[in-house]
C-alpha positions as a Markdown table, in Angstrom:
| # | Residue | x | y | z |
|---|---|---|---|---|
| 1 | Met | -2.9 | -9.5 | -22.0 |
| 2 | Thr | -5.6 | -9.2 | -24.6 |
| 3 | Asp | -9.3 | -9.7 | -24.9 |
| 4 | Glu | -11.6 | -10.5 | -27.8 |
| 5 | Arg | -10.9 | -7.1 | -29.1 |
| 6 | Tyr | -7.4 | -8.1 | -30.2 |
| 7 | Pro | -7.0 | -11.9 | -30.1 |
| 8 | Glu | -3.5 | -13.1 | -29.6 |
| 9 | Glu | -1.6 | -13.3 | -32.9 |
| 10 | Ile | 0.1 | -16.6 | -33.5 |
| 11 | Leu | 3.1 | -16.6 | -35.8 |
| 12 | Asp | 5.0 | -19.7 | -36.9 |
| 13 | Glu | 8.5 | -20.6 | -35.7 |
| 14 | Tyr | 10.0 | -19.2 | -38.9 |
| 15 | Gln | 8.6 | -15.8 | -38.2 |
| 16 | Asp | 9.1 | -15.4 | -34.4 |
| 17 | Asp | 10.6 | -17.3 | -31.5 |
| 18 | Gly | 8.1 | -15.9 | -29.0 |
| 19 | Thr | 9.9 | -12.6 | -28.6 |
| 20 | Met | 7.1 | -10.4 | -29.9 |
| 21 | Pro | 4.3 | -11.9 | -27.6 |
| 22 | Glu | 6.8 | -11.7 | -24.7 |
| 23 | Arg | 7.4 | -8.0 | -25.3 |
| 24 | Val | 3.6 | -7.3 | -25.6 |
| 25 | Ala | 3.1 | -9.1 | -22.3 |
| 26 | Thr | 5.9 | -7.0 | -20.7 |
| 27 | Leu | 4.3 | -3.8 | -21.8 |
| 28 | Ala | 0.9 | -4.9 | -20.7 |
| 29 | Glu | 2.2 | -5.8 | -17.2 |
| 30 | Ala | 3.7 | -2.3 | -16.9 |
| 31 | Val | 0.7 | -0.3 | -18.0 |
| 32 | Ile | -2.6 | -2.2 | -17.2 |
| 33 | Gly | -4.5 | -0.5 | -14.5 |
| 34 | Arg | -2.7 | 2.8 | -15.0 |
| 35 | Arg | -3.3 | 5.9 | -17.1 |
| 36 | Ile | -0.9 | 7.4 | -19.6 |
| 37 | Val | -0.4 | 11.1 | -18.9 |
| 38 | Ser | 2.2 | 11.7 | -21.6 |
| 39 | Ala | 4.1 | 10.0 | -24.4 |
| 40 | Glu | 7.2 | 11.4 | -26.0 |
| 41 | Glu | 10.4 | 10.4 | -27.7 |
| 42 | Gly | 13.5 | 11.3 | -25.8 |
| 43 | Pro | 16.8 | 10.1 | -24.3 |
| 44 | Val | 16.7 | 6.9 | -22.4 |
| 45 | Glu | 19.2 | 5.8 | -19.7 |
| 46 | Gly | 21.2 | 2.6 | -20.0 |
| 47 | Gly | 23.6 | 0.8 | -22.3 |
| 48 | Tyr | 26.9 | 2.1 | -23.6 |
| 49 | Tyr | 25.4 | 4.6 | -26.0 |
| 50 | Arg | 23.1 | 7.4 | -25.7 |
| 51 | Arg | 19.8 | 6.0 | -26.9 |
| 52 | Thr | 16.4 | 7.5 | -27.6 |
| 53 | Gly | 13.1 | 5.8 | -27.2 |
| 54 | Leu | 9.4 | 6.2 | -26.5 |
| 55 | Ile | 8.8 | 7.3 | -22.9 |
| 56 | Leu | 5.3 | 6.8 | -21.4 |
| 57 | Thr | 4.7 | 8.6 | -18.2 |
| 58 | Leu | 2.0 | 6.9 | -16.1 |
| 59 | Asp | -0.4 | 8.5 | -13.6 |
| 60 | Asp | 1.7 | 7.1 | -10.7 |
| 61 | Gly | 4.8 | 8.8 | -11.9 |
| 62 | Arg | 6.5 | 5.7 | -13.3 |
| 63 | Lys | 8.0 | 5.9 | -16.7 |
| 64 | Val | 7.9 | 3.0 | -19.2 |
| 65 | Thr | 10.5 | 3.1 | -21.9 |
| 66 | Leu | 10.4 | 1.3 | -25.2 |
| 67 | Val | 13.7 | 1.4 | -27.1 |
| 68 | Asp | 14.4 | 0.0 | -30.6 |
| 69 | Asn | 16.6 | -3.1 | -30.7 |
| 70 | Gly | 18.5 | -4.8 | -33.4 |
| 71 | Asp | 21.3 | -7.2 | -34.2 |
| 72 | Cys | 22.5 | -7.9 | -37.8 |
| 73 | Cys | 19.4 | -8.6 | -39.9 |
| 74 | Ala | 16.9 | -8.7 | -37.0 |
| 75 | Tyr | 15.4 | -5.5 | -35.6 |
| 76 | Thr | 12.4 | -3.9 | -33.9 |
| 77 | Glu | 11.8 | -0.1 | -34.4 |
| 78 | Leu | 9.0 | 2.3 | -33.5 |
| 79 | Gln | 7.9 | 3.9 | -36.7 |
| 80 | Gly | 5.3 | 6.1 | -35.2 |
| 81 | Phe | 2.7 | 6.4 | -32.4 |
| 82 | Phe | -0.6 | 8.1 | -31.7 |
| 83 | Leu | -1.8 | 9.0 | -28.3 |
| 84 | Asp | -5.5 | 10.1 | -28.0 |
| 85 | Pro | -5.3 | 13.2 | -25.7 |
| 86 | Ser | -8.9 | 12.8 | -24.6 |
| 87 | Ser | -8.0 | 9.4 | -23.2 |
| 88 | Val | -5.8 | 10.4 | -20.2 |
| 89 | Asp | -8.7 | 9.9 | -17.8 |
| 90 | His | -9.2 | 6.3 | -18.9 |
| 91 | Met | -7.6 | 3.3 | -17.2 |
| 92 | Ile | -5.7 | 0.9 | -19.5 |
| 93 | Leu | -7.4 | -2.5 | -19.7 |
| 94 | Gly | -5.1 | -4.3 | -22.1 |
| 95 | Val | -2.5 | -4.4 | -24.9 |
| 96 | Gly | -3.0 | -6.2 | -28.1 |
| 97 | Thr | -1.6 | -6.4 | -31.6 |
| 98 | Thr | -2.8 | -6.6 | -35.2 |
| 99 | Asp | -1.1 | -7.1 | -38.6 |
| 100 | Glu | 1.5 | -9.6 | -37.4 |
| 101 | Tyr | 2.7 | -7.4 | -34.5 |
| 102 | Thr | 3.2 | -4.3 | -36.7 |
| 103 | Thr | 0.3 | -2.4 | -34.9 |
| 104 | Trp | 0.2 | -2.4 | -31.1 |
| 105 | His | -3.0 | -1.2 | -29.4 |
| 106 | Ile | -3.1 | 0.0 | -25.8 |
| 107 | Phe | -6.8 | 0.2 | -25.0 |
| 108 | Ala | -9.4 | 1.1 | -22.4 |
| 109 | Asp | -13.1 | 0.3 | -22.2 |
| 110 | Phe | -14.0 | 2.8 | -25.0 |
| 111 | Gly | -11.2 | 1.7 | -27.5 |
| 112 | Asp | -7.6 | 2.5 | -28.2 |
| 113 | Ile | -5.8 | 5.0 | -26.0 |
| 114 | Met | -2.6 | 4.7 | -28.0 |
| 115 | Arg | -1.4 | 2.9 | -31.2 |
| 116 | Leu | 2.2 | 2.1 | -32.0 |
| 117 | Glu | 3.3 | 1.4 | -35.6 |
| 118 | Val | 6.2 | -1.1 | -35.4 |
| 119 | Gly | 8.6 | -2.4 | -38.0 |
| 120 | Trp | 10.3 | -5.6 | -37.1 |
| 121 | Ser | 12.0 | -8.7 | -38.4 |
| 122 | Ala | 13.4 | -11.7 | -36.5 |
| 123 | Gly | 16.0 | -12.2 | -39.2 |
| 124 | Asn | 17.2 | -15.8 | -38.9 |
| 125 | Val | 15.0 | -16.8 | -36.0 |
| 126 | Gly | 16.8 | -17.8 | -32.9 |
| 127 | Tyr | 20.2 | -16.2 | -33.8 |
| 128 | Tyr | 19.8 | -12.5 | -33.5 |
| 129 | Thr | 18.3 | -10.0 | -31.0 |
| 130 | Tyr | 15.1 | -8.2 | -31.7 |
| 131 | Gly | 12.0 | -6.9 | -29.8 |
| 132 | Phe | 11.8 | -3.6 | -27.9 |
| 133 | Asp | 13.9 | -3.1 | -24.8 |
| 134 | Ile | 11.1 | -2.3 | -22.3 |
| 135 | Asn | 12.0 | -0.9 | -18.9 |
| 136 | Val | 10.0 | 0.6 | -16.0 |
| 137 | Ile | 11.6 | 3.5 | -14.1 |
| 138 | Glu | 10.1 | 4.0 | -10.7 |
| 139 | Ala | 8.9 | 7.5 | -9.7 |
| 140 | Gly | 11.2 | 9.5 | -7.5 |
C-alpha cells in the first residue's frame, strides 16, 4: 500500500515478474496500523537451516520477519536498515519503495519510520526464487 509519497514502482517483465510488489504488499499488510517497537537482526524459525533475518516487533506483540532469499542467480538480501527511535509512538500508514525496489520506506504521517536498503536481482525472470520470505509470528 502506498500513497503519493511513494508512487508504486512499475518494472518491466524482464526485471521482475511481480514478486517485488507482492512482497511490499505482504509487508504492508503486516505492519499498517501498528507501531514498530523494536527492529533487530537475529535467528528466525523455519526451513531446514538456521537462518537469520530482520525481526520487527510490533506494539501488539506480533513479530514480522524478513529473511533473505535466493536461488541460483536470483536473490534478495537486506543490506542495511535504519529505524528512527523517536518514531515508536507513530502508527504506520504505508510501505513504499524507491530506486527500483532497492530502498523500502515504512512511513507514518510525519515521514519515514524505517528504511530498508535492499539488494536484489530476479536473475532469469520466472525461473528462480527471489523476494524476502516474510512471516508474521503471533504473540504468545
